[in-house]
C-alpha positions in Angstrom: 16.1 8.7 -7.7 17.7 7.8 -4.4 21.0 5.9 -4.6 20.6 2.2 -4.7 21.6 -0.5 -2.3 23.1 -2.2 -5.3 25.9 0.5 -5.2 26.7 0.1 -1.6 29.8 -1.7 -0.4 28.4 -4.0 2.3 31.1 -6.7 2.5 32.0 -7.2 6.2 29.7 -4.4 7.2 26.8 -4.2 9.7 23.8 -3.0 7.8 20.6 -1.6 9.4 17.6 -2.2 7.2 14.3 -0.4 7.7 11.8 -2.9 6.3 8.0 -2.9 6.2 7.1 -5.9 8.3 3.8 -4.4 9.5 1.8 -7.6 8.7 -1.5 -8.8 10.2 -1.2 -11.3 13.0 -3.8 -13.9 14.1 -3.4 -16.0 17.3 0.2 -14.8 17.5 1.1 -16.0 14.0 1.7 -14.2 10.7 -1.6 -14.2 8.8 -0.4 -12.6 5.6 3.3 -12.7 4.6 3.1 -10.5 1.5 5.1 -7.6 3.0 7.6 -10.0 4.5 8.2 -11.7 1.1 8.5 -8.3 -0.6 11.3 -7.4 1.8 13.4 -10.6 1.1 15.2 -9.5 -2.1 17.0 -6.7 -0.3 17.9 -8.9 2.6 19.1 -11.7 0.3 21.2 -9.2 -1.7 23.0 -8.0 1.4 23.7 -11.5 2.5 25.0 -12.5 -0.9 27.3 -9.5 -0.9 28.9 -10.5 2.3 27.3 -8.3 5.0 28.6 -9.3 8.4 25.2 -8.7 10.0 21.8 -7.5 8.7 19.8 -5.8 11.4 16.1 -5.4 10.4 13.8 -3.0 12.1 10.1 -2.2 11.5 7.0 -1.1 13.3 4.1 -3.5 13.8 0.7 -2.1 14.6 0.1 0.9 16.8 1.0 -0.1 20.3 -0.1 2.3 23.0 -0.6 0.2 26.2 1.2 -2.6 28.0 -1.4 -5.0 26.6 -0.6 -3.8 23.1 3.1 -4.4 23.7 2.4 -8.1 24.2 0.0 -8.1 21.2 2.5 -6.4 18.8 5.7 -8.0 19.7 7.9 -8.6 16.6 8.6 -12.2 17.7 6.2 -13.9 15.4 7.7 -12.0 12.5 11.2 -12.7 13.7 10.5 -16.4 13.7 8.8 -16.3 10.3 11.8 -14.6 8.7 14.2 -17.0 10.4 12.3 -19.8 8.8 12.3 -18.2 5.4 16.0 -17.1 5.3 17.7 -19.4 7.7 20.8 -17.2 8.1 22.0 -16.3 11.6 23.4 -13.0 10.3 19.9 -11.6 10.0 18.7 -10.1 13.3 15.2 -8.7 13.6 15.0 -5.9 16.2 11.9 -5.3 18.4 9.0 -3.2 17.2 10.3 0.3 16.7 7.1 1.8 18.0 7.7 0.3 21.4 9.9 3.4 21.8 7.8 6.5 22.1 10.5 8.5 20.3 10.0 6.6 17.1 7.0 8.6 15.8 8.5 11.9 17.0 11.7 11.4 15.0 13.6 11.5 18.2 17.4 11.9 17.6 18.2 9.8 20.7 16.3 6.8 19.4 17.7 7.2 15.9 21.2 7.1 17.5 20.2 4.0 19.4 19.2 2.3 16.2 22.3 3.4 14.3 24.8 2.4 17.1 27.2 -0.3 15.8 25.9 -0.1 12.2 27.9 1.0 9.2 25.2 1.4 6.6 21.5 2.2 6.5 19.1 0.8 3.9 15.5 2.0 3.8 13.3 -0.6 2.1 10.0 0.4 3.8 8.1 2.2 1.1 4.9 1.8 3.1 6.4 4.0 5.8 8.4 6.4 3.6 5.8 9.2 4.0 6.6 9.3 7.8 9.5 11.3 9.2 10.2 8.8 12.0 13.4 7.9 13.7 13.8 4.7 11.8 12.8 6.1 8.4 14.4 9.6 8.4 16.4 10.2 11.6 18.8 7.2 11.0 19.5 8.4 7.5 21.1 11.5 8.9 23.6 9.4 10.9 24.7 6.6 8.5 25.4 6.4 4.8 21.9 5.8 3.5 20.7 3.8 0.5 17.4 2.8 -1.0 16.4 -0.9 -0.9 15.2 -2.8 -3.9 11.5 -2.7 -3.0 11.6 1.1 -2.3 13.2 1.6 -5.7 10.7 -0.6 -7.5 7.8 1.3 -5.9 9.2 4.6 -6.9 9.9 3.4 -10.4 6.5 1.8 -11.0 4.3 4.4 -9.3 6.4 7.1 -11.0 5.2 5.7 -14.4 1.8 7.1 -13.6 3.2 10.6 -13.1 5.0 10.8 -16.5 3.8 10.2 -20.0 1.4 7.3 -19.9 0.1 5.1 -22.7 -3.5 5.9 -23.4 -6.4 5.5 -22.7 -5.4 6.1 -19.0 -8.2 4.9 -16.6 -8.3 5.5 -12.8 -10.6 3.5 -10.6 -11.1 4.8 -7.1 -13.4 3.7 -4.2 -13.6 3.0 -0.6 -14.7 5.1 2.3 -11.7 7.4 2.9 -12.7 10.1 0.5 -10.5 12.9 1.9 -7.4 10.8 1.5 -7.9 10.4 -2.2 -9.3 13.8 -3.3 -5.8 15.3 -3.7 -4.5 12.3 -5.6 -7.4 12.4 -8.0 -7.0 16.2 -8.4 -3.4 15.5 -9.4 -3.8 12.4 -11.6 -7.5 12.6 -12.6 -7.1 15.7 -14.8 -4.6 13.7 -16.9 -6.7 10.5 -17.1 -9.1 9.7 -19.9 -11.7 8.1 -17.5 -12.1 8.3 -13.8 -14.4 5.6 -12.3 -15.6 6.0 -8.8 -17.4 3.5 -6.6 -17.9 2.7 -2.9 -18.9 5.3 -0.3 -16.7 7.8 -2.2 -19.2 7.8 -5.1 -22.0 8.9 -2.8 -20.0 11.8 -1.5 -18.9 12.9 -4.9 -22.4 12.8 -6.2 -23.5 15.0 -3.2 -20.7 17.5 -3.6 -18.3 17.0 -6.6 -14.9 18.5 -5.8 -13.4 17.7 -9.2 -13.0 19.9 -12.3 -13.1 16.9 -14.6 -15.8 14.4 -15.5 -16.1 11.2 -13.5 -18.1 8.0 -14.1 -20.4 7.2 -11.1 -22.4 4.0 -10.5 -25.8 3.8 -12.2 -27.0 1.1 -9.9 -26.2 -0.3 -6.5 -26.7 -3.4 -4.3 -28.8 -1.8 -1.6 -29.1 -3.2 1.9 -31.7 -2.6 4.6 -28.9 -2.3 7.2 -25.2 -2.3 7.5 -24.8 -6.0 8.3 -23.3 -9.0 6.6 -26.6 -10.8 6.3 -28.8 -7.7 5.6 -31.7 -8.0 3.2 -30.5 -6.7 -0.2 -31.7 -5.8 -3.7 -30.4 -4.2 -6.8 -31.7 -0.7 -7.4 -30.9 2.4 -9.5 -28.6 4.6 -7.5 -31.3 7.2 -7.0 -34.2 4.8 -6.3 -33.2 2.6 -3.4 -35.8 2.2 -0.7 -35.7 5.0 1.8 -33.1 4.3 4.6 -31.4 1.6 2.6 -27.6 1.7 2.1 -25.7 1.2 -1.1 -23.1 -1.4 -0.1 -21.8 -2.4 -3.6 -22.1 -1.3 -7.2 -24.8 -3.1 -9.2 -24.4 -5.3 -12.3 -25.0 -2.5 -14.9 -22.2 -0.5 -13.3 -20.0 -3.6 -13.2 -20.4 -4.1 -16.9 -19.8 -0.4 -17.7 -16.7 -0.2 -15.6 -15.4 -3.5 -17.1 -15.9 -2.2 -20.6 -14.0 1.0 -20.0 -11.2 -0.8 -18.3 -11.0 -3.3 -21.2 -10.1 -0.5 -23.5 -7.4 1.0 -21.3 -3.6 0.9 -21.9 -2.8 2.2 -18.4 -4.9 1.4 -15.3 -4.5 2.6 -11.6 -6.9 1.1 -9.0 -7.2 2.3 -5.4 -10.2 1.5 -3.3 -13.0 -1.2 -3.3 -16.4 -0.8 -4.9 -18.3 -1.7 -1.7 -18.1 -3.7 1.5 -16.3 -6.6 -0.2 -15.4 -8.2 3.2 -19.0 -9.5 3.2 -19.6 -12.0 0.3 -23.1 -10.6 -0.4 -21.5 -7.2 -1.3 -18.3 -8.4 -2.9 -19.3 -8.9 -6.5 -18.6 -5.4 -7.7 -15.1 -5.3 -6.2 -14.2 -8.7 -7.6 -15.6 -7.7 -11.0 -13.3 -4.7 -11.1 -10.4 -6.9 -10.0 -11.0 -9.3 -12.8 -11.4 -6.5 -15.3 -8.1 -5.0 -14.2 -6.4 -8.5 -14.4 -7.8 -9.0 -17.9 -6.3 -5.7 -19.2 -3.4 -6.1 -21.6 -2.1 -2.6 -20.5 0.0 -1.5 -17.6 -2.0 -2.2 -14.4 -1.0 -0.8 -11.0 -3.0 -1.5 -7.8 -2.4 0.3 -4.5 -4.1 0.5 -1.1 -4.7 -2.3 1.4 -8.3 -3.1 0.5 -7.7 -3.2 -3.3 -4.6 -5.3 -2.9 -6.5 -7.7 -0.6 -9.2 -8.0 -3.2 -6.7 -8.7 -5.9 -5.3 -11.6 -3.9 -8.7 -12.9 -2.8 -9.8 -12.9 -6.5 -6.8 -15.0 -7.3 -5.5 -12.6 -10.0 -2.4 -11.1 -8.4 -0.1 -12.7 -10.8 -1.8 -10.8 -13.7 -1.2 -7.4 -12.3 1.8 -5.4 -13.5 2.6 -3.9 -10.1 1.0 -4.3 -6.7 2.1 -1.5 -4.3 2.9 -2.3 -0.7 2.3 1.3 0.3 -1.1 2.7 1.2 -0.6 6.3 2.4 2.9 6.5 0.9 1.7 5.6 -2.6 -1.2 8.2 -2.3 1.2 10.9 -1.1 3.7 10.2 -3.9 0.9 10.3 -6.5 -0.4 13.5 -5.0 3.0 15.0 -5.8 4.3 15.2 -2.2 7.9 14.7 -1.1 8.3 11.5 1.0 10.6 12.2 4.0 12.0 8.6 4.0 13.0 9.0 0.3 14.3 12.6 0.6 16.7 11.6 3.4 18.6 9.3 1.0 21.2 11.0 -1.3 20.2 11.1 -4.9 22.2 9.9 -7.9 
């Protein structure tokens, strides 16, 4: 494990913190503060231990044009954090991706970030799989430590890579099949059951890349078009009207998945069961969310859509660990080294 911020002597020091403040904005205001709140324990620890100044940096969105620079200014996040913490020692720097060198791990930009700082703390697990100036480059210039959120992510996700309590059930879904194949290859062979829904299920049914058995939907909520208000009907997976699309798993599949999850002692969920953003096609995803929440075993949820579903279903407080990292959690579970973690000395 990387060395902890708890072991850093920060009294009277200027600390540069790489946080994950990549939050959604609506009308120039923070629309979801989950990632901001997840970053607070590390910031509060540094303040409690007498840091002279805490400089917080993060990317926000993917700015490419001048118009994007206005859209993705860190200012709304800066104001939000100031309201939450109310300590003038906390300084939130401008969006790191406003500098083109950030994503190239430019040494010059890393030096610019590090200038005047005594210690570097990486608490941005969601960006730890990127070798950027603010996640990897700065760690070569300052004494580097892992923040509390980063450590908690490594510890909790790492539990899935060791000896798990069985039955071990994995639920996977969504549309980004390629992103998840390697993770399932690594974890799925160790699982007792692998349940697959969403667009991923169709692709696996057409060409199964796995060497182990998977459980696929028996029925779907079919729609006559890809639209929020499309005409819909429940149909066996192989008997939907020609040209119709499966936009959610059907009630029989929901019951089967829930039954398997109910017997599990370890559960990992990544990816929705359908187009849950549209109420007509959300029931399958919310049924899985409820089943995971009802489990009395270890439950870990990762990936933006699954996490959103957990919160929208109102069951977040019943989940053992909700990961803030999308790509980072997948790469960790795939068995890859994360550059932002590797750059921090181990203990």
